[in-house]
KEMARDREN-409083 format. One line per field, with one value per residue (C-alpha): residue number from 1; x, y, z. Coordinates in Angstrom, 2 decimals. Example, Ala and Ser with C-alpha at 12.3 -4.5 7.8 and 13.67 -1.06 7.14 Angstrom:
2
pos: 1, 2
X: 12.30, 13.67
Y: -4.50, -1.06
Z: 7.80, 7.14
//
This chain:
499
pos: 1, 2, 3, 4, 5, 6, 7, 8, 9, 10, 11, 12, 13, 14, 15, 16, 17, 18, 19, 20, 21, 22, 23, 24, 25, 26, 27, 28, 29, 30, 31, 32, 33, 34, 35, 36, 37, 38, 39, 40, 41, 42, 43, 44, 45, 46, 47, 48, 49, 50, 51, 52, 53, 54, 55, 56, 57, 58, 59, 60, 61, 62, 63, 64, 65, 66, 67, 68, 69, 70, 71, 72, 73, 74, 75, 76, 77, 78, 79, 80, 81, 82, 83, 84, 85, 86, 87, 88, 89, 90, 91, 92, 93, 94, 95, 96, 97, 98, 99, 100, 101, 102, 103, 104, 105, 106, 107, 108, 109, 110, 111, 112, 113, 114, 115, 116, 117, 118, 119, 120, 121, 122, 123, 124, 125, 126, 127, 128, 129, 130, 131, 132, 133, 134, 135, 136, 137, 138, 139, 140, 141, 142, 143, 144, 145, 146, 147, 148, 149, 150, 151, 152, 153, 154, 155, 156, 157, 158, 159, 160, 161, 162, 163, 164, 165, 166, 167, 168, 169, 170, 171, 172, 173, 174, 175, 176, 177, 178, 179, 180, 181, 182, 183, 184, 185, 186, 187, 188, 189, 190, 191, 192, 193, 194, 195, 196, 197, 198, 199, 200, 201, 202, 203, 204, 205, 206, 207, 208, 209, 210, 211, 212, 213, 214, 215, 216, 217, 218, 219, 220, 221, 222, 223, 224, 225, 226, 227, 228, 229, 230, 231, 232, 233, 234, 235, 236, 237, 238, 239, 240, 241, 242, 243, 244, 245, 246, 247, 248, 249, 250, 251, 252, 253, 254, 255, 256, 257, 258, 259, 260, 261, 262, 263, 264, 265, 266, 267, 268, 269, 270, 271, 272, 273, 274, 275, 276, 277, 278, 279, 280, 281, 282, 283, 284, 285, 286, 287, 288, 289, 290, 291, 292, 293, 294, 295, 296, 297, 298, 299, 300, 301, 302, 303, 304, 305, 306, 307, 308, 309, 310, 311, 312, 313, 314, 315, 316, 317, 318, 319, 320, 321, 322, 323, 324, 325, 326, 327, 328, 329, 330, 331, 332, 333, 334, 335, 336, 337, 338, 339, 340, 341, 342, 343, 344, 345, 346, 347, 348, 349, 350, 351, 352, 353, 354, 355, 356, 357, 358, 359, 360, 361, 362, 363, 364, 365, 366, 367, 368, 369, 370, 371, 372, 373, 374, 375, 376, 377, 378, 379, 380, 381, 382, 383, 384, 385, 386, 387, 388, 389, 390, 391, 392, 393, 394, 395, 396, 397, 398, 399, 400, 401, 402, 403, 404, 405, 406, 407, 408, 409, 410, 411, 412, 413, 414, 415, 416, 417, 418, 419, 420, 421, 422, 423, 424, 425, 426, 427, 428, 429, 430, 431, 432, 433, 434, 435, 436, 437, 438, 439, 440, 441, 442, 443, 444, 445, 446, 447, 448, 449, 450, 451, 452, 453, 454, 455, 456, 457, 458, 459, 460, 461, 462, 463, 464, 465, 466, 467, 468, 469, 470, 471, 472, 473, 474, 475, 476, 477, 478, 479, 480, 481, 482, 483, 484, 485, 486, 487, 488, 489, 490, 491, 492, 493, 494, 495, 496, 497, 498, 499
X: 0.00, 2.75, 4.41, 1.10, 0.63, 3.87, 2.01, -0.56, 2.01, 2.55, -1.15, -4.42, -5.17, -8.76, -10.05, -13.51, -16.00, -18.57, -22.33, -22.67, -19.30, -18.65, -16.28, -12.88, -10.05, -8.02, -4.55, -2.28, -3.96, -2.74, -5.41, -5.17, -6.13, -8.99, -12.17, -13.88, -17.05, -19.78, -18.08, -14.85, -16.80, -18.22, -14.77, -13.51, -16.40, -15.53, -12.06, -13.51, -15.55, -12.70, -10.39, -12.49, -10.88, -9.09, -6.99, -8.12, -5.79, -6.70, -8.83, -12.26, -11.15, -8.97, -6.77, -9.46, -10.95, -7.55, -6.90, -10.43, -11.58, -8.38, -8.03, -11.44, -12.91, -14.54, -11.89, -8.35, -5.84, -4.64, -2.63, -1.68, 1.59, 1.92, -1.48, -0.92, 0.36, -3.02, -4.84, -2.38, -2.09, 1.66, 1.56, 3.66, 3.65, 5.31, 2.68, 2.23, -1.56, -2.09, 0.14, -1.71, -5.09, -3.79, -2.31, -5.31, -7.68, -5.88, -5.62, -9.40, -9.88, -7.80, -9.91, -13.03, -11.33, -10.56, -14.28, -15.20, -12.50, -12.75, -16.35, -17.98, -16.30, -17.47, -20.32, -22.85, -26.37, -26.61, -28.81, -26.35, -23.45, -25.07, -25.65, -21.98, -20.84, -23.20, -21.82, -18.25, -19.13, -20.69, -17.52, -15.24, -17.33, -17.12, -13.34, -12.86, -15.33, -13.22, -10.13, -11.38, -12.44, -9.17, -6.72, -8.58, -7.17, -6.41, -4.77, -7.73, -7.12, -10.00, -8.22, -6.83, -3.19, -0.83, 2.27, 3.80, 3.76, -0.04, 0.01, 2.77, 0.18, -0.67, -3.54, -6.85, -8.88, -11.51, -14.23, -13.10, -12.99, -16.55, -17.64, -16.40, -17.98, -21.33, -21.25, -20.51, -23.27, -25.83, -25.16, -25.33, -28.55, -30.18, -29.00, -28.64, -31.47, -33.60, -32.67, -29.49, -27.72, -26.17, -23.07, -23.61, -24.54, -28.16, -30.15, -30.93, -27.25, -26.24, -28.84, -27.91, -24.22, -24.94, -26.93, -23.93, -21.69, -23.87, -24.08, -20.29, -19.59, -21.94, -19.41, -16.30, -14.24, -16.21, -19.64, -22.39, -25.77, -28.42, -26.18, -28.20, -31.50, -30.18, -29.15, -32.58, -34.36, -32.26, -32.81, -36.55, -36.30, -34.46, -36.91, -39.78, -38.29, -40.17, -37.00, -35.57, -37.11, -36.00, -36.02, -38.07, -35.18, -31.93, -29.88, -30.96, -29.81, -26.17, -24.32, -22.94, -26.08, -28.25, -26.26, -27.96, -31.15, -33.79, -32.15, -28.79, -28.00, -24.45, -22.08, -18.53, -18.49, -16.24, -17.07, -15.94, -14.55, -12.97, -9.65, -8.91, -7.14, -7.78, -11.14, -12.57, -12.74, -10.99, -13.65, -15.21, -12.13, -10.02, -12.68, -13.57, -13.17, -9.84, -10.32, -14.07, -15.88, -18.01, -18.97, -19.82, -17.47, -14.77, -11.53, -11.51, -11.00, -7.54, -8.94, -8.63, -6.91, -9.87, -11.66, -14.04, -12.86, -14.49, -15.83, -17.43, -18.97, -20.42, -22.29, -24.73, -27.30, -27.30, -30.89, -30.48, -30.99, -28.25, -25.67, -26.29, -26.44, -23.01, -20.85, -19.82, -19.82, -19.74, -19.51, -17.83, -14.07, -12.18, -13.05, -16.75, -16.75, -18.68, -16.36, -17.04, -15.06, -13.20, -11.76, -10.47, -6.82, -7.54, -9.93, -11.97, -15.52, -15.65, -17.70, -17.57, -21.30, -21.90, -19.49, -19.51, -22.01, -23.90, -25.33, -21.90, -20.94, -17.17, -14.57, -13.13, -12.07, -14.71, -17.41, -16.24, -15.84, -19.01, -19.56, -18.69, -21.91, -20.99, -24.52, -27.80, -31.18, -30.82, -27.99, -30.39, -32.94, -30.29, -28.82, -32.27, -32.81, -29.48, -29.98, -33.50, -32.27, -29.50, -32.03, -34.91, -34.09, -35.69, -38.87, -41.59, -40.15, -36.63, -37.93, -39.82, -36.59, -34.49, -37.35, -38.01, -34.50, -34.97, -38.34, -36.79, -34.19, -36.98, -38.74, -35.72, -36.41, -40.13, -40.76, -39.32, -39.91, -37.86, -38.44, -35.00, -34.24, -37.23, -38.42, -36.74, -38.53, -38.15, -34.56, -32.87, -31.11, -27.77, -28.92, -30.70, -27.44, -25.69, -28.43, -28.10, -24.34, -24.76, -27.47, -25.22, -22.49, -24.78, -26.83, -23.90, -21.12, -18.22, -19.69, -17.11, -18.80, -17.54, -14.22, -15.84, -18.68, -16.27, -14.18, -17.02, -18.62, -15.21, -15.37, -12.50, -9.99, -12.33, -13.75, -10.34, -9.06, -12.07, -11.18, -7.37, -6.15, -2.57, -2.85, -1.23, -4.24, -4.60, -6.46, -3.82, -5.38, -8.57, -6.70, -4.22, -0.75, -0.02, 2.22, 5.87, 6.88, 4.24, 5.74, 9.21, 8.03, 5.85, 7.37, 4.04, 2.35, 2.52, 2.04, -0.96, -0.35, 1.80, 2.70
Y: 0.00, 2.44, 2.56, 2.88, 6.28, 7.73, 9.13, 10.71, 13.05, 14.52, 15.20, 13.51, 11.97, 12.21, 10.48, 10.56, 7.90, 7.91, 7.63, 9.43, 11.10, 13.55, 16.06, 16.71, 14.92, 17.07, 15.74, 16.35, 19.38, 20.58, 20.03, 23.58, 24.89, 22.51, 21.31, 24.69, 24.06, 21.49, 20.59, 19.91, 17.59, 15.76, 15.31, 13.91, 11.44, 10.52, 9.58, 7.32, 5.41, 5.25, 3.78, 0.60, -0.35, 1.33, 0.48, -3.18, -3.80, -2.48, -4.02, -5.03, -4.67, -7.80, -8.65, -9.29, -11.94, -13.50, -14.13, -15.32, -17.14, -19.15, -19.89, -21.58, -24.61, -22.28, -21.32, -21.99, -20.23, -22.58, -19.94, -17.36, -18.69, -16.03, -16.98, -20.74, -20.52, -19.07, -22.02, -24.58, -22.98, -22.54, -18.76, -16.97, -13.62, -11.77, -12.86, -9.96, -10.28, -10.36, -7.30, -5.44, -6.06, -4.80, -1.68, -1.00, -1.45, 1.13, 3.53, 3.18, 3.72, 6.87, 8.15, 7.75, 9.40, 12.44, 12.84, 12.24, 14.55, 17.43, 17.65, 18.49, 21.92, 22.85, 25.33, 23.57, 22.19, 20.18, 17.45, 16.90, 16.98, 14.30, 12.18, 12.41, 11.53, 8.55, 7.30, 7.64, 5.75, 2.97, 2.70, 2.75, 0.03, -2.07, -1.63, -2.60, -5.48, -7.02, -6.42, -7.90, -11.06, -11.38, -10.57, -10.41, -7.69, -4.54, -1.16, 1.21, 4.41, 6.88, 10.12, 11.50, 10.46, 13.41, 11.96, 8.50, 8.51, 8.38, 4.85, 3.46, 1.84, -1.58, -3.80, -3.33, -6.38, -7.81, -6.61, -2.99, -3.26, -4.59, -1.76, 0.80, -1.06, -1.28, 2.37, 3.48, 1.30, 2.40, 6.00, 5.05, 3.08, 6.09, 8.79, 7.23, 7.71, 4.67, 5.34, 6.79, 7.25, 4.18, 2.93, 4.82, 3.50, 3.60, 2.64, -0.93, -1.62, -0.30, -2.42, -5.52, -5.04, -4.53, -7.78, -9.57, -8.00, -9.39, -12.80, -12.92, -11.57, -14.18, -16.95, -14.89, -14.31, -11.07, -12.75, -11.16, -12.48, -11.40, -11.16, -13.72, -12.07, -8.65, -10.12, -11.65, -8.42, -6.26, -8.70, -8.41, -4.61, -4.81, -7.32, -5.00, -2.08, -1.58, -0.46, -4.00, -6.93, -10.51, -10.64, -13.34, -14.48, -15.51, -14.68, -11.03, -10.74, -10.15, -9.22, -6.20, -5.70, -5.93, -3.68, -1.71, -3.77, -3.97, -6.98, -5.25, -3.50, -2.30, -2.70, -1.64, -0.03, -2.12, -0.55, 3.02, 4.38, 7.76, 6.54, 4.06, 1.59, 0.81, 1.44, -2.00, -5.35, -8.52, -11.00, -11.55, -11.52, -13.63, -16.30, -16.87, -20.46, -20.60, -21.84, -21.29, -18.70, -16.76, -14.05, -15.50, -14.26, -13.22, -14.99, -17.81, -16.80, -16.52, -16.43, -19.21, -17.25, -17.84, -21.19, -23.15, -26.07, -29.16, -30.26, -26.85, -26.99, -30.38, -28.86, -27.48, -30.08, -30.40, -29.19, -26.27, -23.10, -21.36, -23.74, -22.65, -19.00, -19.25, -21.51, -21.96, -25.73, -26.08, -23.99, -23.67, -23.65, -21.65, -24.28, -24.22, -27.57, -27.87, -28.57, -29.16, -27.64, -30.94, -30.49, -26.97, -26.02, -25.14, -27.98, -26.43, -25.05, -21.33, -19.09, -16.12, -15.87, -13.79, -11.09, -10.71, -8.70, -11.53, -9.07, -7.71, -7.60, -7.63, -9.11, -5.72, -5.72, -3.13, -5.58, -7.94, -5.51, -6.15, -4.60, -6.54, -7.02, -6.71, -7.25, -8.38, -9.31, -13.10, -12.90, -11.20, -14.02, -16.61, -14.63, -14.40, -18.15, -18.91, -16.48, -17.71, -21.28, -20.40, -18.72, -21.19, -24.00, -24.38, -22.39, -21.89, -18.47, -19.88, -22.40, -19.62, -17.68, -20.46, -21.88, -18.49, -18.65, -22.23, -21.40, -18.60, -21.08, -23.49, -20.78, -20.58, -17.82, -17.85, -19.97, -23.41, -24.24, -27.01, -29.42, -28.63, -27.49, -28.75, -27.03, -28.11, -29.49, -31.81, -30.86, -30.68, -27.53, -29.02, -30.23, -26.94, -25.14, -27.36, -26.69, -22.92, -23.05, -25.18, -22.87, -19.88, -21.63, -22.20, -19.01, -16.67, -18.55, -16.35, -13.28, -13.04, -14.86, -18.45, -18.06, -15.84, -18.36, -21.27, -19.34, -18.03, -21.51, -23.06, -25.33, -24.09, -26.78, -29.75, -28.45, -27.97, -31.30, -33.07, -31.66, -31.57, -33.81, -33.08, -29.33, -28.19, -26.18, -25.76, -23.53, -20.84, -20.22, -18.97, -15.66, -14.31, -13.29, -9.66, -8.61, -9.12, -5.62, -4.11, -5.84, -4.66, -1.05, -1.04, -2.61, -2.41, -4.89, -8.57, -11.41, -13.77, -17.14, -19.69, -17.28
Z: 0.00, 0.90, -2.49, -4.33, -2.71, -4.02, -7.02, -4.73, -3.33, -6.78, -7.19, -7.93, -11.29, -12.35, -15.47, -16.93, -17.90, -20.64, -20.20, -16.88, -16.38, -19.19, -17.68, -19.20, -17.37, -14.99, -14.25, -11.27, -9.80, -6.42, -3.73, -2.42, -5.87, -6.37, -4.64, -4.82, -6.80, -7.36, -10.62, -8.73, -6.43, -9.42, -10.94, -7.63, -7.59, -11.17, -9.98, -7.29, -9.86, -12.33, -9.68, -9.62, -12.90, -15.73, -18.78, -18.76, -15.85, -12.47, -9.75, -11.09, -14.70, -14.57, -11.61, -8.99, -11.27, -11.84, -8.17, -7.32, -10.46, -10.88, -7.17, -7.07, -8.85, -11.38, -13.93, -15.03, -17.25, -20.01, -21.87, -19.22, -17.83, -15.13, -13.70, -13.46, -9.85, -8.84, -10.34, -8.94, -5.48, -5.84, -5.65, -3.04, -1.26, -4.13, -6.67, -9.06, -9.39, -5.63, -5.26, -8.00, -6.40, -3.04, -4.61, -6.84, -3.90, -1.77, -4.69, -5.07, -1.33, -1.47, -4.34, -2.20, 0.77, -1.37, -1.98, 1.64, 3.02, 0.53, -0.67, 2.70, 2.71, -0.79, -1.03, -3.24, -3.22, 0.01, -1.47, -4.29, -1.86, 0.28, -2.82, -3.80, -0.29, -0.20, -3.51, -2.23, 0.96, -1.11, -3.19, -0.14, 1.49, -1.66, -1.78, 1.85, 1.58, -1.15, 0.97, 4.24, 2.45, 0.57, 3.38, 6.71, 9.00, 7.01, 7.53, 7.81, 5.88, 6.12, 5.30, 2.09, 1.88, 1.51, 3.23, 3.29, 7.09, 6.93, 5.52, 7.71, 9.97, 11.37, 10.33, 12.12, 13.20, 10.88, 13.27, 12.89, 9.12, 9.11, 11.39, 8.87, 5.94, 7.71, 8.76, 5.20, 3.75, 6.32, 5.28, 1.61, 2.10, 3.73, 1.34, -2.10, -4.57, -5.52, -9.14, -10.55, -13.82, -15.39, -13.64, -10.38, -6.97, -5.84, -2.76, -3.79, -4.46, -1.03, 0.76, -1.24, -0.56, 3.14, 3.12, 1.62, 4.27, 7.08, 5.39, 5.13, 8.60, 10.05, 9.37, 10.10, 13.24, 13.67, 13.63, 15.69, 16.76, 14.31, 11.23, 9.27, 10.20, 9.19, 5.85, 5.31, 6.24, 3.94, 1.08, 1.65, 1.44, -1.88, -3.31, -2.40, -4.35, -7.65, -9.42, -9.33, -11.20, -11.82, -15.61, -17.30, -19.51, -17.78, -20.86, -20.58, -16.96, -17.88, -21.02, -22.83, -24.89, -21.76, -19.44, -16.66, -16.90, -14.16, -12.55, -12.29, -9.03, -9.63, -12.56, -13.21, -16.64, -18.83, -22.17, -21.77, -25.02, -24.30, -25.62, -28.36, -26.09, -22.46, -20.76, -21.46, -19.70, -20.80, -19.71, -23.11, -25.31, -22.93, -22.40, -26.05, -27.31, -29.16, -32.72, -32.95, -35.07, -32.61, -35.09, -38.55, -41.23, -38.77, -37.97, -35.44, -31.83, -30.35, -26.81, -24.28, -21.52, -19.21, -19.43, -17.27, -15.21, -16.73, -13.35, -12.82, -16.30, -15.39, -12.44, -15.01, -16.13, -19.91, -20.20, -17.78, -19.86, -17.87, -19.34, -22.92, -21.80, -20.18, -22.34, -25.93, -26.32, -30.12, -33.25, -36.66, -37.05, -39.70, -42.31, -41.53, -39.77, -36.51, -33.60, -29.91, -27.07, -26.62, -30.13, -29.63, -29.42, -25.80, -24.94, -22.15, -22.08, -22.81, -20.45, -22.83, -23.51, -20.40, -21.48, -25.24, -27.24, -28.88, -31.39, -32.29, -35.95, -35.45, -33.17, -32.29, -28.64, -27.76, -28.82, -26.11, -23.24, -21.30, -17.90, -14.78, -12.81, -9.15, -7.84, -9.37, -7.97, -8.35, -5.81, -3.39, -3.76, -2.98, -0.08, 1.49, 0.99, 2.66, 5.55, 6.32, 6.35, 8.81, 11.10, 10.97, 8.59, 5.12, 5.65, 3.04, 2.28, 1.90, -0.64, -2.42, -2.86, -4.36, -6.40, -7.98, -9.40, -10.59, -12.13, -14.15, -15.45, -16.50, -18.46, -20.74, -23.25, -22.53, -25.62, -24.91, -21.23, -19.65, -16.78, -15.37, -12.74, -10.76, -7.59, -4.39, -1.34, 1.62, 2.46, 5.84, 6.98, 5.91, 2.49, 1.84, 2.64, 0.08, -2.47, -2.13, -2.59, -5.71, -7.03, -6.54, -8.51, -11.50, -11.38, -10.70, -12.47, -13.65, -11.96, -9.20, -6.31, -6.28, -4.42, -1.79, -1.34, -0.91, 1.61, 3.76, 3.89, 4.74, 1.69, -0.42, 0.56, 0.24, -3.05, -4.67, -3.34, -4.85, -8.27, -8.00, -5.16, -6.16, -5.50, -2.21, -1.04, 2.72, 5.16, 4.69, 1.26, 2.89, 2.89, 0.37, 1.52, 2.25, -0.69, 0.18, -0.93, 1.34, 4.36, 3.34, 3.16, 6.27, 9.35, 11.19, 8.87, 9.80, 7.33, 7.34, 9.03, 7.15, 4.35
//
C-alpha cells in the first residue's frame, strides 16, 4: 500500500467515464487549488468510480478476477503462464496479481477518501453533496469489503493520503474493518437515490451489498448475533423495491447488450470508449473459445486465456438453460466444420457468452468488453434463501426464494420451457445449505462470487481437493498473503499465518 501512494504526493489523477461522467479529465492538480465548486466535487467522484478499474488492468477490470476465479474450482488459465500458480495454489507472497489487487484497492480507497474529506467543505447544493458523499461511501465500502475477504485484517485508511507517514500503519482487526464497511453502507442506504444514472450506486445496491456484508460476517471471526437475520431483512427490502425486477429471460440478466437492466443492481463499466485503447474489460475476449468462429465471417477466436474447469462446467445439467447461456460448447471452425469444445486447441468449455455482445458484428475488442456485474437481484434471492435457512431451517419463504430462481431457469427464453431445474422441497437444513451453494455456482457462475462463497462456507480446501487432489491447497489459502513488498516497506504490517 505504501508505495502505491507515491504518485498521490505529486497530485491527484482524475479520469472521466462515458455515459454518466462527461467532464474533461483534470490531471495532477494541487489540492489547495482545487475542490472549490460542485463541478470539482463531481470530478472527484468521477475519480472514485474510475479507480475501480481502468486500462483493462486495475482491480475489477482484470486482476481481482484472476486471483479469485483461478483460485477456485470455477476457472483456469490454459494460456496465461503467469497466472498458473493461482490455479495450482503454488503462488507466493510476491505474486504480481495479488500485489496489484492490493495496490489497486488502496488507490481506489484513497480516491473515495478524497471525496469524503474534501467535498464536505465545498459550497454547493446540500442534497447533491449528500448524494456524492453517499456514492463515495458505497464505493469505499465495496473496496474494503473485497479487501477484508481477501486478506482479513487490514490497515484502515479513512483520510486522504498526503504523506507517506499516513500509511505506515498496522492492520486493524476484521471486526473494525466490518464496522467501517457497515457504517458506510448504512449512510449510503439512507441517502442514495432509488434510481441513478447508469453505472452509479443507488439505494438498492447499497442495501444488497450490506446484506452480503452481514451474510459474510456471520461466518467470520467477527460474527455477531443477528447477522443472518439482518441479511434476510435487507434482502426483503431490496426485493420490495419496484426499481428492481427478476427478468423473465436468464440470458438477458447479464451481457454487454443488456447492461444496466432492471435486474442489475451495480455494474462496473467495462465498455468506456474515451480513448482508443484501455477502458474495457478482458472477460469476453479472454474467455472466447480458441479456434471457434463466434462471429460469422470473422476470424476464429484466439482467446482461451480464461476457461471453465471441466468439473465446474459439469455442475450445469445439460438441459439447464443457464448452461447454454453461459458456455460456448460447439460452433464452426475456420473451415466451416462444426467442432465441440473438446476439439479446440484449448480444450476447455468457454464461459464467454456472459461477457460478449452476442449481437456484435465484429470481433473488435470493444465488442467484447461487457460490464462486470458486481450485484444483481438473483444474488439477493439466494442470499435471502441462505440467511432464512440459517435462522430457521428451510422455511416456506426460503424455498420460495431459491425456487423463484430455478423457475426462471426453467422458463428458458419464454418460448421453450424445460423441466430442469425442478423445484426443491423436503430438504434438511444441511442439504438446503448445500443446495443454495450449488445454485449460486450455476446461477452466478463467472460473476465473481464463487471463491468468496467457498471461503465463507469453509469449503475451499475440500472443493479444490475433490477436483485436484494433487494441489497443495490448505487452510492458509482462505486468505491471500499480504504482498511481500508491502511488508518490506511497512514494518508495522505482519504477514498472514503460514505465508
